[in-house]
PDB file of N, CA, C and O in Angstrom:
ATOM      1  N   MET A   1      73.223 104.819 107.270  1.00  0.00           N
ATOM      2  CA  MET A   1      72.732 105.683 105.336  1.00  0.00           C
ATOM      3  C   MET A   1      72.830 103.750 104.738  1.00  0.00           C
ATOM      4  O   MET A   1      73.475 102.978 105.447  1.00  0.00           O
ATOM      5  N   ASN A   2      72.250 103.303 103.655  1.00  0.00           N
ATOM      6  CA  ASN A   2      72.443 102.789 102.963  1.00  0.00           C
ATOM      7  C   ASN A   2      73.135 103.069 101.403  1.00  0.00           C
ATOM      8  O   ASN A   2      72.714 103.959 100.664  1.00  0.00           O
ATOM      9  N   ILE A   3      73.749 102.570 101.206  1.00  0.00           N
ATOM     10  CA  ILE A   3      74.687 102.601  99.787  1.00  0.00           C
ATOM     11  C   ILE A   3      74.599 102.328  99.252  1.00  0.00           C
ATOM     12  O   ILE A   3      75.673 101.770  99.025  1.00  0.00           O
ATOM     13  N   ALA A   4      73.076 101.874  97.412  1.00  0.00           N
ATOM     14  CA  ALA A   4      72.749 101.012  96.580  1.00  0.00           C
ATOM     15  C   ALA A   4      74.720 101.151  95.208  1.00  0.00           C
ATOM     16  O   ALA A   4      75.458 102.007  94.720  1.00  0.00           O
ATOM     17  N   LEU A   5      74.532  99.422  95.282  1.00  0.00           N
ATOM     18  CA  LEU A   5      75.861  99.623  94.382  1.00  0.00           C
ATOM     19  C   LEU A   5      75.080  98.947  93.564  1.00  0.00           C
ATOM     20  O   LEU A   5      73.998  98.369  93.661  1.00  0.00           O
ATOM     21  N   THR A   6      76.030  99.186  92.555  1.00  0.00           N
ATOM     22  CA  THR A   6      76.156  98.569  90.922  1.00  0.00           C
ATOM     23  C   THR A   6      76.739  97.421  90.924  1.00  0.00           C
ATOM     24  O   THR A   6      77.859  97.345  91.430  1.00  0.00           O
ATOM     25  N   PRO A   7      75.869  95.799  90.131  1.00  0.00           N
ATOM     26  CA  PRO A   7      76.338  94.424  90.708  1.00  0.00           C
ATOM     27  C   PRO A   7      78.114  94.540  89.644  1.00  0.00           C
ATOM     28  O   PRO A   7      78.684  93.469  89.435  1.00  0.00           O
ATOM     29  N   GLU A   8      78.548  95.410  89.284  1.00  0.00           N
ATOM     30  CA  GLU A   8      79.819  95.115  88.648  1.00  0.00           C
ATOM     31  C   GLU A   8      80.629  95.597  90.148  1.00  0.00           C
ATOM     32  O   GLU A   8      81.185  94.703  90.786  1.00  0.00           O
ATOM     33  N   ILE A   9      80.670  96.969  90.655  1.00  0.00           N
ATOM     34  CA  ILE A   9      80.962  97.627  91.784  1.00  0.00           C
ATOM     35  C   ILE A   9      81.201  96.013  92.991  1.00  0.00           C
ATOM     36  O   ILE A   9      82.190  95.299  93.153  1.00  0.00           O
ATOM     37  N   GLU A  10      79.862  95.960  93.598  1.00  0.00           N
ATOM     38  CA  GLU A  10      79.407  94.625  94.203  1.00  0.00           C
ATOM     39  C   GLU A  10      80.158  93.548  94.230  1.00  0.00           C
ATOM     40  O   GLU A  10      80.334  92.870  95.242  1.00  0.00           O
ATOM     41  N   GLN A  11      80.795  93.254  92.792  1.00  0.00           N
ATOM     42  CA  GLN A  11      81.349  92.191  92.330  1.00  0.00           C
ATOM     43  C   GLN A  11      82.814  92.147  92.888  1.00  0.00           C
ATOM     44  O   GLN A  11      83.365  91.349  93.646  1.00  0.00           O
ATOM     45  N   VAL A  12      83.352  93.532  92.113  1.00  0.00           N
ATOM     46  CA  VAL A  12      84.626  93.888  92.011  1.00  0.00           C
ATOM     47  C   VAL A  12      85.044  93.962  93.944  1.00  0.00           C
ATOM     48  O   VAL A  12      85.993  93.398  94.486  1.00  0.00           O
ATOM     49  N   LEU A  13      84.024  94.801  94.587  1.00  0.00           N
ATOM     50  CA  LEU A  13      84.333  94.716  96.494  1.00  0.00           C
ATOM     51  C   LEU A  13      84.644  93.251  96.662  1.00  0.00           C
ATOM     52  O   LEU A  13      85.790  92.876  96.908  1.00  0.00           O
ATOM     53  N   GLY A  14      83.522  92.335  96.516  1.00  0.00           N
ATOM     54  CA  GLY A  14      83.035  90.594  96.658  1.00  0.00           C
ATOM     55  C   GLY A  14      84.470  90.462  96.432  1.00  0.00           C
ATOM     56  O   GLY A  14      85.266  90.629  97.357  1.00  0.00           O
ATOM     57  N   ASP A  15      84.891  90.130  95.083  1.00  0.00           N
ATOM     58  CA  ASP A  15      86.266  89.324  95.383  1.00  0.00           C
ATOM     59  C   ASP A  15      87.707  89.713  95.918  1.00  0.00           C
ATOM     60  O   ASP A  15      88.566  88.879  96.204  1.00  0.00           O
ATOM     61  N   ILE A  16      87.893  91.375  96.037  1.00  0.00           N
ATOM     62  CA  ILE A  16      89.278  91.759  97.135  1.00  0.00           C
ATOM     63  C   ILE A  16      88.659  91.582  98.523  1.00  0.00           C
ATOM     64  O   ILE A  16      89.512  91.141  99.292  1.00  0.00           O
ATOM     65  N   ALA A  17      87.433  91.779  99.134  1.00  0.00           N
ATOM     66  CA  ALA A  17      87.125  91.387 100.038  1.00  0.00           C
ATOM     67  C   ALA A  17      87.476  90.078 100.564  1.00  0.00           C
ATOM     68  O   ALA A  17      88.074  89.870 101.620  1.00  0.00           O
ATOM     69  N   GLU A  18      86.983  89.075  99.600  1.00  0.00           N
ATOM     70  CA  GLU A  18      87.531  87.601  99.921  1.00  0.00           C
ATOM     71  C   GLU A  18      89.082  87.496  99.853  1.00  0.00           C
ATOM     72  O   GLU A  18      89.778  87.136 100.802  1.00  0.00           O
ATOM     73  N   LYS A  19      89.489  87.809  98.769  1.00  0.00           N
ATOM     74  CA  LYS A  19      90.851  87.827  98.853  1.00  0.00           C
ATOM     75  C   LYS A  19      91.682  88.634 100.394  1.00  0.00           C
ATOM     76  O   LYS A  19      92.635  88.085 100.947  1.00  0.00           O
ATOM     77  N   GLN A  20      91.273  89.569 100.732  1.00  0.00           N
ATOM     78  CA  GLN A  20      91.540  90.018 102.037  1.00  0.00           C
ATOM     79  C   GLN A  20      91.141  90.222 103.510  1.00  0.00           C
ATOM     80  O   GLN A  20      91.451  91.049 104.367  1.00  0.00           O
ATOM     81  N   GLY A  21      89.935  88.617 103.450  1.00  0.00           N
ATOM     82  CA  GLY A  21      89.793  88.190 104.821  1.00  0.00           C
ATOM     83  C   GLY A  21      88.753  88.962 105.014  1.00  0.00           C
ATOM     84  O   GLY A  21      88.616  89.028 106.236  1.00  0.00           O
ATOM     85  N   THR A  22      88.063  89.490 104.574  1.00  0.00           N
ATOM     86  CA  THR A  22      86.843  90.829 105.427  1.00  0.00           C
ATOM     87  C   THR A  22      85.297  90.895 104.725  1.00  0.00           C
ATOM     88  O   THR A  22      84.751  89.824 104.460  1.00  0.00           O
ATOM     89  N   THR A  23      84.889  91.647 104.551  1.00  0.00           N
ATOM     90  CA  THR A  23      84.220  91.611 104.551  1.00  0.00           C
ATOM     91  C   THR A  23      83.384  92.963 103.516  1.00  0.00           C
ATOM     92  O   THR A  23      83.678  94.133 103.765  1.00  0.00           O
ATOM     93  N   ILE A  24      82.197  92.586 102.207  1.00  0.00           N
ATOM     94  CA  ILE A  24      82.290  94.102 101.534  1.00  0.00           C
ATOM     95  C   ILE A  24      81.984  94.938 102.101  1.00  0.00           C
ATOM     96  O   ILE A  24      82.111  95.976 101.453  1.00  0.00           O
ATOM     97  N   GLU A  25      81.392  95.156 103.614  1.00  0.00           N
ATOM     98  CA  GLU A  25      81.198  96.111 104.227  1.00  0.00           C
ATOM     99  C   GLU A  25      82.459  96.991 105.010  1.00  0.00           C
ATOM    100  O   GLU A  25      83.063  97.995 104.632  1.00  0.00           O
ATOM    101  N   LEU A  26      82.512  96.659 105.519  1.00  0.00           N
ATOM    102  CA  LEU A  26      84.494  96.413 106.448  1.00  0.00           C
ATOM    103  C   LEU A  26      85.309  97.260 105.398  1.00  0.00           C
ATOM    104  O   LEU A  26      85.739  98.402 105.559  1.00  0.00           O
ATOM    105  N   LEU A  27      85.483  96.072 103.764  1.00  0.00           N
ATOM    106  CA  LEU A  27      86.109  97.372 102.464  1.00  0.00           C
ATOM    107  C   LEU A  27      85.788  98.466 102.031  1.00  0.00           C
ATOM    108  O   LEU A  27      86.564  99.400 101.827  1.00  0.00           O
ATOM    109  N   ALA A  28      84.362  98.459 101.807  1.00  0.00           N
ATOM    110  CA  ALA A  28      84.199  99.731 101.835  1.00  0.00           C
ATOM    111  C   ALA A  28      84.288 101.114 102.498  1.00  0.00           C
ATOM    112  O   ALA A  28      84.339 102.276 102.095  1.00  0.00           O
ATOM    113  N   LEU A  29      84.283 100.555 103.569  1.00  0.00           N
ATOM    114  CA  LEU A  29      84.249 101.625 104.683  1.00  0.00           C
ATOM    115  C   LEU A  29      85.594 102.619 104.338  1.00  0.00           C
ATOM    116  O   LEU A  29      85.785 103.678 103.741  1.00  0.00           O
ATOM    117  N   LYS A  30      86.710 101.244 105.365  1.00  0.00           N
ATOM    118  CA  LYS A  30      88.098 101.599 104.909  1.00  0.00           C
ATOM    119  C   LYS A  30      88.489 102.014 103.625  1.00  0.00           C
ATOM    120  O   LYS A  30      89.551 102.635 103.680  1.00  0.00           O
ATOM    121  N   THR A  31      87.803 101.852 101.922  1.00  0.00           N
ATOM    122  CA  THR A  31      88.351 102.339 101.005  1.00  0.00           C
ATOM    123  C   THR A  31      87.661 103.992 101.198  1.00  0.00           C
ATOM    124  O   THR A  31      88.372 104.956 100.914  1.00  0.00           O
ATOM    125  N   LEU A  32      86.414 104.168 101.636  1.00  0.00           N
ATOM    126  CA  LEU A  32      85.749 105.988 101.937  1.00  0.00           C
ATOM    127  C   LEU A  32      86.992 106.084 102.970  1.00  0.00           C
ATOM    128  O   LEU A  32      88.041 106.490 102.471  1.00  0.00           O
ATOM    129  N   GLN A  33      87.006 105.788 104.233  1.00  0.00           N
ATOM    130  CA  GLN A  33      88.130 106.530 105.198  1.00  0.00           C
ATOM    131  C   GLN A  33      89.437 106.373 104.143  1.00  0.00           C
ATOM    132  O   GLN A  33      89.911 107.443 103.760  1.00  0.00           O
ATOM    133  N   GLU A  34      89.796 105.666 103.855  1.00  0.00           N
ATOM    134  CA  GLU A  34      91.572 106.498 103.410  1.00  0.00           C
ATOM    135  C   GLU A  34      91.241 107.099 102.217  1.00  0.00           C
ATOM    136  O   GLU A  34      92.339 107.348 101.721  1.00  0.00           O
ATOM    137  N   ARG A  35      90.136 107.597 101.229  1.00  0.00           N
ATOM    138  CA  ARG A  35      89.892 108.614 100.728  1.00  0.00           C
ATOM    139  C   ARG A  35      89.033 110.025 100.819  1.00  0.00           C
ATOM    140  O   ARG A  35      88.862 110.877  99.947  1.00  0.00           O
ATOM    141  N   PHE A  36      88.596 109.978 102.065  1.00  0.00           N
ATOM    142  CA  PHE A  36      88.007 110.867 102.396  1.00  0.00           C
ATOM    143  C   PHE A  36      88.319 111.520 103.249  1.00  0.00           C
ATOM    144  O   PHE A  36      87.989 112.706 103.253  1.00  0.00           O
ATOM    145  N   PHE A  37      89.266 110.822 104.544  1.00  0.00           N
ATOM    146  CA  PHE A  37      89.760 111.341 105.191  1.00  0.00           C
ATOM    147  C   PHE A  37      91.187 112.831 104.947  1.00  0.00           C
ATOM    148  O   PHE A  37      92.043 112.463 104.142  1.00  0.00           O
ATOM    149  N   SER A  38      91.297 113.458 105.195  1.00  0.00           N
ATOM    150  CA  SER A  38      92.147 114.351 104.825  1.00  0.00           C
ATOM    151  C   SER A  38      93.383 113.873 105.331  1.00  0.00           C
ATOM    152  O   SER A  38      93.299 113.109 106.293  1.00  0.00           O
ATOM    153  N   LYS A  39      95.064 114.286 104.689  1.00  0.00           N
ATOM    154  CA  LYS A  39      96.243 113.507 104.762  1.00  0.00           C
ATOM    155  C   LYS A  39      96.830 113.518 106.471  1.00  0.00           C
ATOM    156  O   LYS A  39      97.388 112.564 107.013  1.00  0.00           O
ATOM    157  N   ARG A  40      96.436 115.289 107.321  1.00  0.00           N
ATOM    158  CA  ARG A  40      96.342 115.241 108.239  1.00  0.00           C
ATOM    159  C   ARG A  40      95.911 114.265 109.243  1.00  0.00           C
ATOM    160  O   ARG A  40      96.591 113.438 109.851  1.00  0.00           O
ATOM    161  N   GLU A  41      94.883 114.468 109.295  1.00  0.00           N
ATOM    162  CA  GLU A  41      94.366 113.070 110.139  1.00  0.00           C
ATOM    163  C   GLU A  41      94.791 111.980 110.138  1.00  0.00           C
ATOM    164  O   GLU A  41      95.021 111.271 111.118  1.00  0.00           O
ATOM    165  N   LYS A  42      94.992 111.648 108.596  1.00  0.00           N
ATOM    166  CA  LYS A  42      95.194 109.690 108.547  1.00  0.00           C
ATOM    167  C   LYS A  42      97.273 110.246 109.256  1.00  0.00           C
ATOM    168  O   LYS A  42      97.546 109.320 110.020  1.00  0.00           O
ATOM    169  N   ASN A  43      97.942 110.781 109.246  1.00  0.00           N
ATOM    170  CA  ASN A  43      99.103 110.884 109.746  1.00  0.00           C
ATOM    171  C   ASN A  43      98.732 110.749 110.992  1.00  0.00           C
ATOM    172  O   ASN A  43      99.117 109.782 111.651  1.00  0.00           O
ATOM    173  N   PHE A  44      97.761 111.896 111.609  1.00  0.00           N
ATOM    174  CA  PHE A  44      97.890 112.246 113.294  1.00  0.00           C
ATOM    175  C   PHE A  44      97.563 110.526 113.504  1.00  0.00           C
ATOM    176  O   PHE A  44      98.477 109.911 114.054  1.00  0.00           O
ATOM    177  N   LYS A  45      96.226 109.649 113.071  1.00  0.00           N
ATOM    178  CA  LYS A  45      96.330 108.190 113.509  1.00  0.00           C
ATOM    179  C   LYS A  45      97.077 107.021 113.073  1.00  0.00           C
ATOM    180  O   LYS A  45      96.937 105.810 113.244  1.00  0.00           O
ATOM    181  N   ARG A  46      97.730 107.595 112.593  1.00  0.00           N
ATOM    182  CA  ARG A  46      99.767 106.868 112.094  1.00  0.00           C
ATOM    183  C   ARG A  46     100.294 106.536 113.184  1.00  0.00           C
ATOM    184  O   ARG A  46     100.682 105.553 113.815  1.00  0.00           O
ATOM    185  N   THR A  47     100.172 107.974 113.246  1.00  0.00           N
ATOM    186  CA  THR A  47     101.309 108.408 114.408  1.00  0.00           C
ATOM    187  C   THR A  47     100.769 108.298 116.300  1.00  0.00           C
ATOM    188  O   THR A  47     101.345 108.371 117.385  1.00  0.00           O
ATOM    189  N   LEU A  48      99.484 108.107 115.857  1.00  0.00           N
ATOM    190  CA  LEU A  48      97.992 107.878 117.418  1.00  0.00           C
ATOM    191  C   LEU A  48      98.834 105.989 117.416  1.00  0.00           C
ATOM    192  O   LEU A  48      99.659 105.674 118.273  1.00  0.00           O
ATOM    193  N   LYS A  49      98.374 105.015 116.293  1.00  0.00           N
ATOM    194  CA  LYS A  49      98.589 104.341 116.551  1.00  0.00           C
ATOM    195  C   LYS A  49     100.233 103.507 116.560  1.00  0.00           C
ATOM    196  O   LYS A  49     100.305 102.587 117.375  1.00  0.00           O
ATOM    197  N   GLN A  50     101.010 103.675 116.046  1.00  0.00           N
ATOM    198  CA  GLN A  50     102.619 104.135 116.312  1.00  0.00           C
ATOM    199  C   GLN A  50     102.588 104.142 117.745  1.00  0.00           C
ATOM    200  O   GLN A  50     103.415 103.260 117.978  1.00  0.00           O
ATOM    201  N   GLN A  51     102.176 104.556 118.888  1.00  0.00           N
ATOM    202  CA  GLN A  51     102.343 105.122 120.057  1.00  0.00           C
ATOM    203  C   GLN A  51     101.845 104.185 121.371  1.00  0.00           C
ATOM    204  O   GLN A  51     102.375 103.774 122.403  1.00  0.00           O
ATOM    205  N   VAL A  52     100.485 104.082 120.719  1.00  0.00           N
ATOM    206  CA  VAL A  52      99.462 102.669 121.185  1.00  0.00           C
ATOM    207  C   VAL A  52     100.825 101.387 121.264  1.00  0.00           C
ATOM    208  O   VAL A  52     101.633 101.092 122.144  1.00  0.00           O
ATOM    209  N   GLU A  53     100.549 100.844 119.808  1.00  0.00           N
ATOM    210  CA  GLU A  53     101.021  99.359 119.551  1.00  0.00           C
ATOM    211  C   GLU A  53     102.691  99.289 119.847  1.00  0.00           C
ATOM    212  O   GLU A  53     103.457 100.234 119.655  1.00  0.00           O
ATOM    213  N   PRO A  54     103.023  98.142 120.285  1.00  0.00           N
ATOM    214  CA  PRO A  54     104.228  97.890 120.977  1.00  0.00           C
ATOM    215  C   PRO A  54     105.070  97.329 119.871  1.00  0.00           C
ATOM    216  O   PRO A  54     104.840  96.480 119.010  1.00  0.00           O
ATOM    217  N   LYS A  55     105.929  97.930 120.106  1.00  0.00           N
ATOM    218  CA  LYS A  55     107.177  97.278 118.542  1.00  0.00           C
ATOM    219  C   LYS A  55     107.670  96.098 119.266  1.00  0.00           C
ATOM    220  O   LYS A  55     107.889  95.211 118.441  1.00  0.00           O
ATOM    221  N   THR A  56     107.946  95.701 120.510  1.00  0.00           N
ATOM    222  CA  THR A  56     108.166  94.591 120.628  1.00  0.00           C
ATOM    223  C   THR A  56     107.859  93.812 122.689  1.00  0.00           C
ATOM    224  O   THR A  56     107.626  94.305 123.792  1.00  0.00           O
ATOM    225  N   LEU A  57     108.025  92.700 122.227  1.00  0.00           N
ATOM    226  CA  LEU A  57     107.315  92.560 123.759  1.00  0.00           C
ATOM    227  C   LEU A  57     107.849  93.245 124.932  1.00  0.00           C
ATOM    228  O   LEU A  57     107.250  93.216 126.007  1.00  0.00           O
ATOM    229  N   ALA A  58     109.260  94.030 124.720  1.00  0.00           N
ATOM    230  CA  ALA A  58     109.609  94.738 125.843  1.00  0.00           C
ATOM    231  C   ALA A  58     108.735  95.892 125.874  1.00  0.00           C
ATOM    232  O   ALA A  58     108.623  96.707 126.790  1.00  0.00           O
ATOM    233  N   ASP A  59     107.986  95.857 124.503  1.00  0.00           N
ATOM    234  CA  ASP A  59     108.230  97.578 124.605  1.00  0.00           C
ATOM    235  C   ASP A  59     106.004  97.198 125.627  1.00  0.00           C
ATOM    236  O   ASP A  59     105.160  97.810 126.281  1.00  0.00           O
ATOM    237  N   LEU A  60     106.283  95.650 124.936  1.00  0.00           N
ATOM    238  CA  LEU A  60     104.370  95.805 125.352  1.00  0.00           C
ATOM    239  C   LEU A  60     104.970  95.426 127.075  1.00  0.00           C
ATOM    240  O   LEU A  60     103.990  94.893 127.595  1.00  0.00           O
ATOM    241  N   LEU A  61     105.661  95.454 127.714  1.00  0.00           N
ATOM    242  CA  LEU A  61     105.761  94.927 128.971  1.00  0.00           C
ATOM    243  C   LEU A  61     106.339  95.918 129.825  1.00  0.00           C
ATOM    244  O   LEU A  61     107.116  95.437 130.651  1.00  0.00           O
ATOM    245  N   VAL A  62     106.191  97.170 129.873  1.00  0.00           N
ATOM    246  CA  VAL A  62     107.173  98.132 129.932  1.00  0.00           C
ATOM    247  C   VAL A  62     106.492  98.412 131.203  1.00  0.00           C
ATOM    248  O   VAL A  62     105.357  98.065 130.878  1.00  0.00           O
ATOM    249  N   GLY A  63     106.412  98.713 132.158  1.00  0.00           N
ATOM    250  CA  GLY A  63     105.598  98.725 133.636  1.00  0.00           C
ATOM    251  C   GLY A  63     105.402  97.758 134.141  1.00  0.00           C
ATOM    252  O   GLY A  63     104.519  97.847 134.994  1.00  0.00           O
ATOM    253  N   TYR A  64     106.079  96.231 133.956  1.00  0.00           N
ATOM    254  CA  TYR A  64     105.446  95.276 134.315  1.00  0.00           C
ATOM    255  C   TYR A  64     106.817  94.246 134.716  1.00  0.00           C
ATOM    256  O   TYR A  64     106.556  93.190 135.291  1.00  0.00           O
ATOM    257  N   ILE A  65     107.822  94.474 134.498  1.00  0.00           N
ATOM    258  CA  ILE A  65     108.392  94.097 134.494  1.00  0.00           C
ATOM    259  C   ILE A  65     110.333  95.136 135.184  1.00  0.00           C
ATOM    260  O   ILE A  65     110.457  96.358 135.102  1.00  0.00           O
ATOM    261  N   GLY A  66     111.378  94.259 135.713  1.00  0.00           N
ATOM    262  CA  GLY A  66     111.912  94.952 135.602  1.00  0.00           C
ATOM    263  C   GLY A  66     113.241  94.230 136.897  1.00  0.00           C
ATOM    264  O   GLY A  66     113.037  93.017 136.849  1.00  0.00           O
ATOM    265  N   ARG A  67     114.009  94.400 137.578  1.00  0.00           N
ATOM    266  CA  ARG A  67     114.578  93.919 138.375  1.00  0.00           C
ATOM    267  C   ARG A  67     115.034  94.424 139.548  1.00  0.00           C
ATOM    268  O   ARG A  67     115.244  95.635 139.613  1.00  0.00           O
ATOM    269  N   ILE A  68     115.244  93.671 140.565  1.00  0.00           N
ATOM    270  CA  ILE A  68     114.965  94.386 142.270  1.00  0.00           C
ATOM    271  C   ILE A  68     116.650  94.293 142.249  1.00  0.00           C
ATOM    272  O   ILE A  68     117.256  93.930 141.240  1.00  0.00           O
ATOM    273  N   ASP A  69     117.234  94.624 143.350  1.00  0.00           N
ATOM    274  CA  ASP A  69     118.190  94.288 143.825  1.00  0.00           C
ATOM    275  C   ASP A  69     117.699  93.570 145.356  1.00  0.00           C
ATOM    276  O   ASP A  69     116.999  94.132 146.198  1.00  0.00           O
ATOM    277  N   SER A  70     118.074  92.666 145.416  1.00  0.00           N
ATOM    278  CA  SER A  70     118.360  91.420 146.609  1.00  0.00           C
ATOM    279  C   SER A  70     118.139  91.825 147.769  1.00  0.00           C
ATOM    280  O   SER A  70     117.229  91.505 148.533  1.00  0.00           O
ATOM    281  N   SER A  71     119.051  92.603 147.921  1.00  0.00           N
ATOM    282  CA  SER A  71     119.618  93.036 149.421  1.00  0.00           C
ATOM    283  C   SER A  71     118.426  94.229 149.675  1.00  0.00           C
ATOM    284  O   SER A  71     118.393  94.330 150.901  1.00  0.00           O
ATOM    285  N   GLU A  72     117.461  95.153 149.121  1.00  0.00           N
ATOM    286  CA  GLU A  72     116.459  95.379 149.905  1.00  0.00           C
ATOM    287  C   GLU A  72     115.121  94.511 150.593  1.00  0.00           C
ATOM    288  O   GLU A  72     114.187  94.591 151.391  1.00  0.00           O
ATOM    289  N   ILE A  73     115.673  93.814 149.819  1.00  0.00           N
ATOM    290  CA  ILE A  73     114.346  92.304 150.709  1.00  0.00           C
ATOM    291  C   ILE A  73     115.022  91.422 151.681  1.00  0.00           C
ATOM    292  O   ILE A  73     114.576  91.594 152.815  1.00  0.00           O
ATOM    293  N   VAL A  74     116.056  90.439 151.596  1.00  0.00           N
ATOM    294  CA  VAL A  74     116.964  90.085 152.286  1.00  0.00           C
ATOM    295  C   VAL A  74     118.363  90.637 152.476  1.00  0.00           C
ATOM    296  O   VAL A  74     119.062  91.163 151.610  1.00  0.00           O
ATOM    297  N   ASN A  75     118.677  90.415 153.842  1.00  0.00           N
ATOM    298  CA  ASN A  75     119.560  90.910 154.482  1.00  0.00           C
ATOM    299  C   ASN A  75     120.421  90.934 154.176  1.00  0.00           C
ATOM    300  O   ASN A  75     120.680  90.138 155.079  1.00  0.00           O
ATOM    301  N   GLY A  76     121.629  91.118 153.561  1.00  0.00           N
ATOM    302  CA  GLY A  76     122.929  90.759 152.491  1.00  0.00           C
ATOM    303  C   GLY A  76     122.153  89.784 151.356  1.00  0.00           C
ATOM    304  O   GLY A  76     122.590  88.634 151.306  1.00  0.00           O
ATOM    305  N   GLY A  77     121.291  90.044 150.640  1.00  0.00           N
ATOM    306  CA  GLY A  77     120.643  89.939 149.719  1.00  0.00           C
ATOM    307  C   GLY A  77     121.048  88.482 149.074  1.00  0.00           C
ATOM    308  O   GLY A  77     121.901  87.745 149.569  1.00  0.00           O
ATOM    309  N   VAL A  78     120.628  88.320 148.411  1.00  0.00           N
ATOM    310  CA  VAL A  78     120.836  86.403 147.842  1.00  0.00           C
ATOM    311  C   VAL A  78     122.130  86.608 146.888  1.00  0.00           C
ATOM    312  O   VAL A  78     122.540  87.663 146.402  1.00  0.00           O
ATOM    313  N   SER A  79     122.532  85.606 146.789  1.00  0.00           N
ATOM    314  CA  SER A  79     123.642  84.865 146.785  1.00  0.00           C
ATOM    315  C   SER A  79     123.745  84.355 145.522  1.00  0.00           C
ATOM    316  O   SER A  79     123.215  83.314 145.136  1.00  0.00           O
ATOM    317  N   THR A  80     124.716  85.403 144.612  1.00  0.00           N
ATOM    318  CA  THR A  80     124.739  84.497 143.202  1.00  0.00           C
ATOM    319  C   THR A  80     125.635  83.101 142.235  1.00  0.00           C
ATOM    320  O   THR A  80     126.063  82.921 141.094  1.00  0.00           O
ATOM    321  N   ARG A  81     125.579  82.595 143.124  1.00  0.00           N
ATOM    322  CA  ARG A  81     126.624  81.765 142.677  1.00  0.00           C
ATOM    323  C   ARG A  81     125.302  80.093 142.653  1.00  0.00           C
ATOM    324  O   ARG A  81     124.425  79.677 143.411  1.00  0.00           O
ATOM    325  N   PRO A  82     126.060  79.529 140.966  1.00  0.00           N
ATOM    326  CA  PRO A  82     125.148  78.195 141.044  1.00  0.00           C
ATOM    327  C   PRO A  82     125.046  77.344 141.787  1.00  0.00           C
ATOM    328  O   PRO A  82     125.897  76.583 142.249  1.00  0.00           O
ATOM    329  N   ILE A  83     123.817  77.433 141.976  1.00  0.00           N
ATOM    330  CA  ILE A  83     123.411  75.684 143.064  1.00  0.00           C
ATOM    331  C   ILE A  83     123.958  74.351 142.483  1.00  0.00           C
ATOM    332  O   ILE A  83     123.189  73.545 141.957  1.00  0.00           O
ATOM    333  N   ILE A  84     124.816  74.207 142.547  1.00  0.00           N
ATOM    334  CA  ILE A  84     124.953  72.137 141.868  1.00  0.00           C
ATOM    335  C   ILE A  84     124.043  71.639 142.651  1.00  0.00           C
ATOM    336  O   ILE A  84     123.791  72.048 143.785  1.00  0.00           O
ATOM    337  N   PHE A  85     123.508  70.735 142.081  1.00  0.00           N
ATOM    338  CA  PHE A  85     123.099  69.656 142.884  1.00  0.00           C
ATOM    339  C   PHE A  85     123.430  68.244 142.330  1.00  0.00           C
ATOM    340  O   PHE A  85     123.110  67.240 142.966  1.00  0.00           O
TER     341      PHE A  85
END
């Protein structure tokens, strides 16, 4: 779909897009989505985004980091005393 813009609207969109570091097309799409999607859909997308995007580094690494009991690997476990050289 192509939409013909008046020169005034194109100028305003161009100015705003430049300030936001985006393109006129992306700004127009974002604005139309914000205007015409129902509030319910917005809330659903916001909730989904919050569930997907980690808030902290620990949230991002859940499932990848943790700790183990060294006695499960080494008989008697590993000493926790500091090593002094």
